[in-house]
Every structure is written in structure tokens, then in C-alpha cells.
Steps between C-alpha positions, in 0.01 A plus 500: 500500500314332217311191608612307190867543593435366848319194363772445241796536740388400850222243472707244303775488764295510821552130564876543450490792743329287764743211447799734516386655828399167653847354438643777719225542761389133533154589637191535281323764712811714511560438129160645417576812705843546343364456147238765573772737622698430183196562280445836670859596432468381140190715460681806637794437266294378204636757251853385583394133479331551163808675352750251645675278241391191697186585703456141619848494652443836669167388651651173623793697648252726683329188637829348612608823669167524683533137612854555626390813687220297655738226616729765655203655687390153614849433639492836675159412646634167626788682667244730663295201617814354655530816711137497618440488872406156625137401484310535829571228751219289638530350844655157473475285807757242394827513307348285225215752459753784482693312230181432303406871516847597381469262206153638421636856497773388259231349275314833495812699413583247227143536372538880483812457287298303242242773445520746212678815613201731539291236681784430742553870559131565565440203731826565687414863565146409599549181701851530640543877525135539613414783260144561386399496132538877461853499645601204283363676190694814588821306564467311172389802298177342380125503569335327796303280264828375352625420850180308576540296180866424573425401860205290386721309256765443766236379746357253250846361438564485875176314570573262212851436633421475872127431517550162669763625746325681789828578679638691201166668443491622859848652471405657167150594616516856367613360164218247481214723619231532237488828312272771638569422867 
């Protein structure tokens, strides 16, 4: 693939690609990931893109298709999260404490639904399914270092979201543990 063709065809529409994906995905972190996936596919199909009568339309269609696939996977992940076993119970001495813990668990599950797909998958396997980094990497088909990065991102988001709420942090203690424990 000649470098000049890439600069001539892809670079000028990158902002349009991002905007197109964002309108479907509605999350900037996920948008960046989806655009990268689309760019990889464009690179693999570059001869076809270059010969297409309207290369811009084809590249934007690839981006839209990747975004729609991502949204479908995200919905599937949410359905999976809905079927997760309940978070561990902590001893509540009063009914009001039991209610508060139930609400805190709901907050954590809602938080997991907001994460990008791969982060949610990694932190769920690690923190809720109690797998180690190697097992999570094997289950996700990626490297352990990738798992550590994904879990680290999810933990930062968790601490940012629940840093001032010790009850939620205690229920999600395996989520909020610092990396390298």
C-alpha cells in the first residue's frame, strides 16, 4: 500500500470517521477503539478501498458497521452482566444495613455496565469470577499485560466513581485493589 494513497484517502476523513462512530457508540473511549478497529480493516482492504468509486463512503460504511457491531457486543455484555451471580454478601446486622448493601451492589453492577466492553470483561472475570491475570488473559484471548492495563483502567474509573463511598468500596474491594497486589 503506497503511503501517499493512505494520506490522500484516509487522513482527510479521520475526523468524519470519529464523528460517525461517536454518533453510534456515544462514548469517546469506545469510539477510539472502534475507529482503530475500522482503520485496521481499511488497511487490510486498502486495495479494494482505493479502487472503489467512492472510497470515502466505503471507509465511513466500514466505520459505521464496526460501531454497530460494537453496540451489539455491548448489549450482549450487558445481558451477560445481568446474569452474573450476586456480589458477595457482607454481614448486615440491621435491615437498613442490608438494604444499603443491596443498593451498593446495584451501583457496582450499574458501574460495570458503563465500562468499555473489554474493561468490563476483564474486571468481571478478575474481580467477580475470581480468576487470576493468566486465566483472564486466556479467557479473553489476549496477553496478561493487556489484562493488567484493562483492569487498571477499570480500577481507576471505580476509584473515581466510588472513592468517597467506603461501603461500596468494601463490597467492590477486589475491583478497587491497587494493581500489583
